[in-house]
N, CA, C and O atoms as a Tinker XYZ file with bonds, in Angstrom:
   340  protein
     1  N     47.646000   74.820000   66.196000    73     2
     2  CA    47.839000   76.150000   65.665000    64     1     3
     3  C     49.340000   76.397000   65.520000    63     2     4     5
     4  O     50.114000   76.075000   66.422000    81     3
     5  N     49.741000   76.956000   64.409000    73     3     6
     6  CA    51.151000   77.271000   64.175000    64     5     7
     7  C     51.582000   78.401000   65.098000    63     6     8     9
     8  O     50.824000   79.333000   65.365000    81     7
     9  N     52.792000   78.300000   65.570000    73     7    10
    10  CA    53.346000   79.322000   66.467000    64     9    11
    11  C     54.278000   80.214000   65.677000    63    10    12    13
    12  O     54.989000   79.749000   64.787000    81    11
    13  N     54.275000   81.488000   65.998000    73    11    14
    14  CA    55.187000   82.470000   65.410000    64    13    15
    15  C     56.086000   82.975000   66.524000    63    14    16    17
    16  O     55.684000   83.027000   67.687000    81    15
    17  N     57.281000   83.337000   66.168000    73    15    18
    18  CA    58.234000   83.845000   67.147000    64    17    19
    19  C     58.447000   85.332000   66.931000    63    18    20    21
    20  O     58.566000   85.801000   65.799000    81    19
    21  N     58.493000   86.082000   68.058000    73    19    22
    22  CA    58.774000   87.512000   68.025000    64    21    23
    23  C     59.985000   87.756000   68.921000    63    22    24    25
    24  O     60.017000   87.310000   70.067000    81    23
    25  N     60.962000   88.454000   68.401000    73    23    26
    26  CA    62.118000   88.852000   69.199000    64    25    27
    27  C     62.024000   90.353000   69.439000    63    26    28    29
    28  O     61.904000   91.137000   68.499000    81    27
    29  N     62.080000   90.736000   70.690000    73    27    30
    30  CA    61.940000   92.145000   71.049000    64    29    31
    31  C     63.108000   92.544000   71.936000    63    30    32    33
    32  O     63.414000   91.866000   72.917000    81    31
    33  N     63.749000   93.632000   71.591000    73    31    34
    34  CA    64.838000   94.155000   72.418000    64    33    35
    35  C     64.288000   95.316000   73.245000    63    34    36    37
    36  O     63.613000   96.206000   72.728000    81    35
    37  N     64.592000   95.283000   74.532000    73    35    38
    38  CA    64.155000   96.353000   75.433000    64    37    39
    39  C     65.348000   96.808000   76.259000    63    38    40    41
    40  O     66.329000   96.080000   76.413000    81    39
    41  N     65.250000   98.015000   76.782000    73    39    42
    42  CA    66.282000   98.525000   77.681000    64    41    43
    43  C     66.344000   97.660000   78.928000    63    42    44    45
    44  O     65.379000   96.983000   79.285000    81    43
    45  N     67.496000   97.695000   79.582000    73    43    46
    46  CA    67.690000   96.894000   80.787000    64    45    47
    47  C     66.662000   97.240000   81.867000    63    46    48    49
    48  O     66.152000   96.347000   82.545000    81    47
    49  N     66.357000   98.517000   82.030000    73    47    50
    50  CA    65.387000   98.935000   83.041000    64    49    51
    51  C     64.000000   98.375000   82.737000    63    50    52    53
    52  O     63.279000   97.960000   83.644000    81    51
    53  N     63.633000   98.365000   81.467000    73    51    54
    54  CA    62.338000   97.814000   81.069000    64    53    55
    55  C     62.306000   96.322000   81.366000    63    54    56    57
    56  O     61.325000   95.808000   81.904000    81    55
    57  N     63.376000   95.635000   81.016000    73    55    58
    58  CA    63.450000   94.192000   81.268000    64    57    59
    59  C     63.330000   93.899000   82.763000    63    58    60    61
    60  O     62.615000   92.980000   83.163000    81    59
    61  N     64.026000   94.675000   83.579000    73    59    62
    62  CA    63.960000   94.461000   85.026000    64    61    63
    63  C     62.541000   94.657000   85.549000    63    62    64    65
    64  O     62.090000   93.918000   86.424000    81    63
    65  N     61.842000   95.648000   85.013000    73    63    66
    66  CA    60.452000   95.866000   85.405000    64    65    67
    67  C     59.567000   94.693000   85.018000    63    66    68    69
    68  O     58.721000   94.260000   85.801000    81    67
    69  N     59.762000   94.181000   83.814000    73    67    70
    70  CA    59.005000   93.019000   83.344000    64    69    71
    71  C     59.337000   91.805000   84.207000    63    70    72    73
    72  O     58.452000   91.039000   84.590000    81    71
    73  N     60.606000   91.645000   84.501000    73    71    74
    74  CA    61.052000   90.517000   85.320000    64    73    75
    75  C     60.424000   90.561000   86.717000    63    74    76    77
    76  O     60.000000   89.532000   87.243000    81    75
    77  N     60.368000   91.749000   87.309000    73    75    78
    78  CA    59.757000   91.907000   88.638000    64    77    79
    79  C     58.268000   91.587000   88.607000    63    78    80    81
    80  O     57.756000   90.895000   89.488000    81    79
    81  N     57.587000   92.086000   87.602000    73    79    82
    82  CA    56.145000   91.833000   87.501000    64    81    83
    83  C     55.857000   90.355000   87.247000    63    82    84    85
    84  O     54.913000   89.792000   87.801000    81    83
    85  N     56.670000   89.744000   86.413000    73    83    86
    86  CA    56.494000   88.313000   86.142000    64    85    87
    87  C     56.691000   87.508000   87.420000    63    86    88    89
    88  O     55.907000   86.607000   87.717000    81    87
    89  N     57.732000   87.829000   88.173000    73    87    90
    90  CA    57.993000   87.123000   89.431000    64    89    91
    91  C     56.854000   87.327000   90.421000    63    90    92    93
    92  O     56.499000   86.412000   91.164000    81    91
    93  N     56.281000   88.533000   90.429000    73    91    94
    94  CA    55.193000   88.838000   91.368000    64    93    95
    95  C     53.954000   87.984000   91.121000    63    94    96    97
    96  O     53.187000   87.716000   92.045000    81    95
    97  N     53.761000   87.561000   89.886000    73    95    98
    98  CA    52.599000   86.718000   89.567000    64    97    99
    99  C     52.993000   85.265000   89.360000    63    98   100   101
   100  O     52.181000   84.448000   88.927000    81    99
   101  N     54.262000   84.945000   89.677000    73    99   102
   102  CA    54.722000   83.560000   89.598000    64   101   103
   103  C     54.911000   83.031000   88.191000    63   102   104   105
   104  O     54.669000   81.852000   87.933000    81   103
   105  N     55.341000   83.892000   87.275000    73   103   106
   106  CA    55.523000   83.478000   85.892000    64   105   107
   107  C     56.965000   83.732000   85.458000    63   106   108   109
   108  O     57.654000   84.585000   86.017000    81   107
   109  N     57.402000   82.984000   84.464000    73   107   110
   110  CA    58.677000   83.251000   83.813000    64   109   111
   111  C     58.493000   84.471000   82.913000    63   110   112   113
   112  O     57.375000   84.778000   82.499000    81   111
   113  N     59.585000   85.163000   82.613000    73   111   114
   114  CA    59.512000   86.374000   81.782000    64   113   115
   115  C     58.876000   86.076000   80.428000    63   114   116   117
   116  O     58.001000   86.822000   79.988000    81   115
   117  N     59.294000   85.002000   79.758000    73   115   118
   118  CA    58.742000   84.674000   78.434000    64   117   119
   119  C     57.238000   84.412000   78.516000    63   118   120   121
   120  O     56.474000   84.873000   77.668000    81   119
   121  N     56.824000   83.680000   79.530000    73   119   122
   122  CA    55.402000   83.371000   79.701000    64   121   123
   123  C     54.610000   84.651000   79.972000    63   122   124   125
   124  O     53.527000   84.854000   79.423000    81   123
   125  N     55.168000   85.502000   80.823000    73   123   126
   126  CA    54.508000   86.768000   81.166000    64   125   127
   127  C     54.365000   87.649000   79.913000    63   126   128   129
   128  O     53.295000   88.202000   79.658000    81   127
   129  N     55.440000   87.773000   79.144000    73   127   130
   130  CA    55.403000   88.573000   77.916000    64   129   131
   131  C     54.400000   87.994000   76.928000    63   130   132   133
   132  O     53.658000   88.741000   76.289000    81   131
   133  N     54.371000   86.680000   76.797000    73   131   134
   134  CA    53.415000   86.019000   75.902000    64   133   135
   135  C     51.983000   86.355000   76.303000    63   134   136   137
   136  O     51.140000   86.640000   75.452000    81   135
   137  N     51.719000   86.319000   77.611000    73   135   138
   138  CA    50.372000   86.620000   78.104000    64   137   139
   139  C     50.007000   88.083000   77.860000    63   138   140   141
   140  O     48.880000   88.383000   77.466000    81   139
   141  N     50.952000   88.992000   78.091000    73   139   142
   142  CA    50.694000   90.409000   77.829000    64   141   143
   143  C     50.352000   90.652000   76.369000    63   142   144   145
   144  O     49.410000   91.382000   76.059000    81   143
   145  N     51.110000   90.045000   75.480000    73   143   146
   146  CA    50.858000   90.218000   74.057000    64   145   147
   147  C     49.521000   89.596000   73.651000    63   146   148   149
   148  O     48.788000   90.164000   72.843000    81   147
   149  N     49.211000   88.439000   74.209000    73   147   150
   150  CA    47.926000   87.794000   73.902000    64   149   151
   151  C     46.771000   88.667000   74.392000    63   150   152   153
   152  O     45.764000   88.823000   73.702000    81   151
   153  N     46.927000   89.237000   75.594000    73   151   154
   154  CA    45.882000   90.126000   76.123000    64   153   155
   155  C     45.708000   91.349000   75.232000    63   154   156   157
   156  O     44.586000   91.777000   74.963000    81   155
   157  N     46.821000   91.903000   74.780000    73   155   158
   158  CA    46.773000   93.102000   73.944000    64   157   159
   159  C     46.112000   92.815000   72.598000    63   158   160   161
   160  O     45.469000   93.697000   72.029000    81   159
   161  N     46.258000   91.608000   72.088000    73   159   162
   162  CA    45.667000   91.239000   70.802000    64   161   163
   163  C     44.211000   90.801000   70.929000    63   162   164   165
   164  O     43.547000   90.574000   69.918000    81   163
   165  N     43.711000   90.680000   72.144000    73   163   166
   166  CA    42.353000   90.199000   72.385000    64   165   167
   167  C     41.347000   91.314000   72.114000    63   166   168   169
   168  O     41.306000   92.304000   72.845000    81   167
   169  N     40.548000   91.163000   71.081000    73   167   170
   170  CA    39.587000   92.190000   70.685000    64   169   171
   171  C     38.525000   92.416000   71.754000    63   170   172   173
   172  O     38.140000   93.558000   72.006000    81   171
   173  N     38.051000   91.356000   72.380000    73   171   174
   174  CA    37.026000   91.494000   73.412000    64   173   175
   175  C     37.556000   92.319000   74.583000    63   174   176   177
   176  O     36.855000   93.184000   75.107000    81   175
   177  N     38.795000   92.046000   74.989000    73   175   178
   178  CA    39.416000   92.804000   76.069000    64   177   179
   179  C     39.555000   94.269000   75.668000    63   178   180   181
   180  O     39.282000   95.167000   76.464000    81   179
   181  N     39.980000   94.501000   74.436000    73   179   182
   182  CA    40.140000   95.870000   73.947000    64   181   183
   183  C     38.800000   96.613000   73.995000    63   182   184   185
   184  O     38.737000   97.753000   74.455000    81   183
   185  N     37.751000   95.978000   73.530000    73   183   186
   186  CA    36.429000   96.621000   73.547000    64   185   187
   187  C     35.969000   96.894000   74.976000    63   186   188   189
   188  O     35.358000   97.929000   75.243000    81   187
   189  N     36.258000   95.967000   75.902000    73   187   190
   190  CA    35.903000   96.161000   77.300000    64   189   191
   191  C     36.625000   97.386000   77.870000    63   190   192   193
   192  O     36.012000   98.210000   78.548000    81   191
   193  N     37.916000   97.500000   77.595000    73   191   194
   194  CA    38.695000   98.627000   78.115000    64   193   195
   195  C     38.221000   99.955000   77.530000    63   194   196   197
   196  O     38.162000  100.960000   78.238000    81   195
   197  N     37.885000   99.964000   76.243000    73   195   198
   198  CA    37.366000  101.177000   75.615000    64   197   199
   199  C     36.028000  101.554000   76.255000    63   198   200   201
   200  O     35.784000  102.725000   76.542000    81   199
   201  N     35.172000  100.569000   76.476000    73   199   202
   202  CA    33.883000  100.837000   77.109000    64   201   203
   203  C     34.080000  101.338000   78.542000    63   202   204   205
   204  O     33.380000  102.250000   78.982000    81   203
   205  N     35.024000  100.749000   79.264000    73   203   206
   206  CA    35.318000  101.204000   80.622000    64   205   207
   207  C     35.807000  102.635000   80.635000    63   206   208   209
   208  O     35.410000  103.424000   81.493000    81   207
   209  N     36.666000  102.976000   79.688000    73   207   210
   210  CA    37.162000  104.346000   79.584000    64   209   211
   211  C     36.014000  105.307000   79.285000    63   210   212   213
   212  O     35.949000  106.399000   79.850000    81   211
   213  N     35.125000  104.904000   78.409000    73   211   214
   214  CA    33.957000  105.732000   78.087000    64   213   215
   215  C     33.085000  105.916000   79.331000    63   214   216   217
   216  O     32.633000  107.026000   79.610000    81   215
   217  N     32.848000  104.838000   80.078000    73   215   218
   218  CA    32.033000  104.901000   81.291000    64   217   219
   219  C     32.648000  105.879000   82.291000    63   218   220   221
   220  O     31.943000  106.706000   82.869000    81   219
   221  N     33.949000  105.783000   82.489000    73   219   222
   222  CA    34.630000  106.682000   83.422000    64   221   223
   223  C     34.484000  108.125000   82.957000    63   222   224   225
   224  O     34.237000  109.019000   83.767000    81   223
   225  N     34.635000  108.353000   81.664000    73   223   226
   226  CA    34.488000  109.703000   81.133000    64   225   227
   227  C     33.101000  110.270000   81.358000    63   226   228   229
   228  O     32.942000  111.463000   81.619000    81   227
   229  N     32.105000  109.420000   81.256000    73   227   230
   230  CA    30.719000  109.866000   81.422000    64   229   231
   231  C     30.308000  110.013000   82.890000    63   230   232   233
   232  O     29.539000  110.916000   83.221000    81   231
   233  N     30.802000  109.150000   83.766000    73   231   234
   234  CA    30.272000  109.069000   85.114000    64   233   235
   235  C     31.237000  109.442000   86.240000    63   234   236   237
   236  O     30.826000  109.472000   87.400000    81   235
   237  N     32.499000  109.726000   85.940000    73   235   238
   238  CA    33.483000  110.016000   86.993000    64   237   239
   239  C     33.050000  111.183000   87.864000    63   238   240   241
   240  O     33.195000  111.135000   89.085000    81   239
   241  N     32.527000  112.216000   87.253000    73   239   242
   242  CA    32.091000  113.395000   88.020000    64   241   243
   243  C     30.998000  113.028000   89.012000    63   242   244   245
   244  O     30.994000  113.520000   90.140000    81   243
   245  N     30.061000  112.160000   88.600000    73   243   246
   246  CA    28.972000  111.748000   89.478000    64   245   247
   247  C     29.503000  110.894000   90.639000    63   246   248   249
   248  O     29.052000  111.033000   91.776000    81   247
   249  N     30.460000  110.015000   90.340000    73   247   250
   250  CA    31.061000  109.197000   91.391000    64   249   251
   251  C     31.811000  110.081000   92.382000    63   250   252   253
   252  O     31.723000  109.876000   93.593000    81   251
   253  N     32.549000  111.064000   91.869000    73   251   254
   254  CA    33.270000  111.975000   92.753000    64   253   255
   255  C     32.304000  112.748000   93.645000    63   254   256   257
   256  O     32.572000  112.942000   94.831000    81   255
   257  N     31.176000  113.191000   93.075000    73   255   258
   258  CA    30.187000  113.929000   93.858000    64   257   259
   259  C     29.574000  113.049000   94.938000    63   258   260   261
   260  O     29.308000  113.518000   96.044000    81   259
   261  N     29.351000  111.790000   94.628000    73   259   262
   262  CA    28.699000  110.876000   95.570000    64   261   263
   263  C     29.677000  110.297000   96.585000    63   262   264   265
   264  O     29.366000  110.220000   97.774000    81   263
   265  N     30.852000  109.892000   96.125000    73   263   266
   266  CA    31.786000  109.174000   96.989000    64   265   267
   267  C     33.038000  109.968000   97.335000    63   266   268   269
   268  O     33.821000  109.548000   98.187000    81   267
   269  N     33.234000  111.104000   96.688000    73   267   270
   270  CA    34.407000  111.919000   96.956000    64   269   271
   271  C     35.596000  111.482000   96.136000    63   270   272   273
   272  O     35.836000  110.290000   95.943000    81   271
   273  N     36.328000  112.449000   95.662000    73   271   274
   274  CA    37.489000  112.158000   94.837000    64   273   275
   275  C     38.584000  111.468000   95.637000    63   274   276   277
   276  O     39.438000  110.792000   95.063000    81   275
   277  N     38.567000  111.631000   96.961000    73   275   278
   278  CA    39.597000  111.006000   97.799000    64   277   279
   279  C     39.270000  109.561000   98.135000    63   278   280   281
   280  O     40.086000  108.868000   98.742000    81   279
   281  N     38.066000  109.088000   97.741000    73   279   282
   282  CA    37.692000  107.700000   97.967000    64   281   283
   283  C     37.142000  107.419000   99.361000    63   282   284   285
   284  O     36.866000  106.267000   99.695000    81   283
   285  N     36.979000  108.452000  100.174000    73   283   286
   286  CA    36.494000  108.242000  101.533000    64   285   287
   287  C     35.002000  108.492000  101.691000    63   286   288   289
   288  O     34.474000  108.371000  102.797000    81   287
   289  N     34.324000  108.831000  100.629000    73   287   290
   290  CA    32.876000  108.961000  100.694000    64   289   291
   291  C     32.408000  110.345000  101.101000    63   290   292   293
   292  O     32.007000  110.559000  102.245000    81   291
   293  N     32.457000  111.275000  100.179000    73   291   294
   294  CA    32.040000  112.649000  100.467000    64   293   295
   295  C     30.591000  112.704000  100.913000    63   294   296   297
   296  O     30.260000  113.436000  101.846000    81   295
   297  N     29.719000  111.941000  100.261000    73   295   298
   298  CA    28.303000  111.971000  100.619000    64   297   299
   299  C     28.084000  111.365000  101.998000    63   298   300   301
   300  O     27.273000  111.868000  102.775000    81   299
   301  N     28.800000  110.289000  102.308000    73   299   302
   302  CA    28.675000  109.671000  103.626000    64   301   303
   303  C     29.163000  110.631000  104.701000    63   302   304   305
   304  O     28.542000  110.735000  105.759000    81   303
   305  N     30.258000  111.331000  104.451000    73   303   306
   306  CA    30.775000  112.296000  105.418000    64   305   307
   307  C     29.802000  113.445000  105.589000    63   306   308   309
   308  O     29.609000  113.937000  106.701000    81   307
   309  N     29.187000  113.876000  104.504000    73   307   310
   310  CA    28.206000  114.952000  104.594000    64   309   311
   311  C     27.000000  114.502000  105.406000    63   310   312   313
   312  O     26.434000  115.283000  106.171000    81   311
   313  N     26.606000  113.238000  105.239000    73   311   314
   314  CA    25.489000  112.692000  106.017000    64   313   315
   315  C     25.795000  112.680000  107.504000    63   314   316   317
   316  O     24.913000  112.975000  108.310000    81   315
   317  N     27.008000  112.350000  107.885000    73   315   318
   318  CA    27.409000  112.366000  109.289000    64   317   319
   319  C     27.364000  113.776000  109.841000    63   318   320   321
   320  O     26.947000  113.992000  110.979000    81   319
   321  N     27.797000  114.743000  109.029000    73   319   322
   322  CA    27.790000  116.135000  109.482000    64   321   323
   323  C     26.374000  116.596000  109.759000    63   322   324   325
   324  O     26.131000  117.316000  110.728000    81   323
   325  N     25.427000  116.184000  108.908000    73   323   326
   326  CA    24.030000  116.595000  109.094000    64   325   327
   327  C     23.457000  116.001000  110.368000    63   326   328   329
   328  O     22.689000  116.661000  111.067000    81   327
   329  N     23.819000  114.767000  110.678000    73   327   330
   330  CA    23.304000  114.126000  111.897000    64   329   331
   331  C     23.855000  114.782000  113.157000    63   330   332   333
   332  O     23.177000  114.857000  114.182000    81   331
   333  N     25.095000  115.253000  113.064000    73   331   334
   334  CA    25.741000  115.859000  114.230000    64   333   335
   335  C     25.164000  117.228000  114.521000    63   334   336   337
   336  O     25.213000  117.695000  115.658000    81   335
   337  N     24.612000  117.883000  113.489000    73   335   338
   338  CA    24.115000  119.255000  113.666000    64   337   339
   339  C     22.801000  119.305000  114.383000    63   338   340
   340  O     22.259000  120.388000  114.605000    81   339
């Protein structure tokens, strides 16, 4: 497959952020940027993220009611309160 080259200029702060993230996953900056761009161009990934966003929009309220918005389990805590009473 033929390769195309993209040159992108970013602010120093943006570059430092990219550099830190690349180092955190053990990649060189160019490799990390290449992977990010490939992921962004991936239609299947895009459709998955859109579907995930739709799912969250439809079901977030139900999850919050069942598990609590704080992530500690509102329903489980309510169950403990009922047993103690």
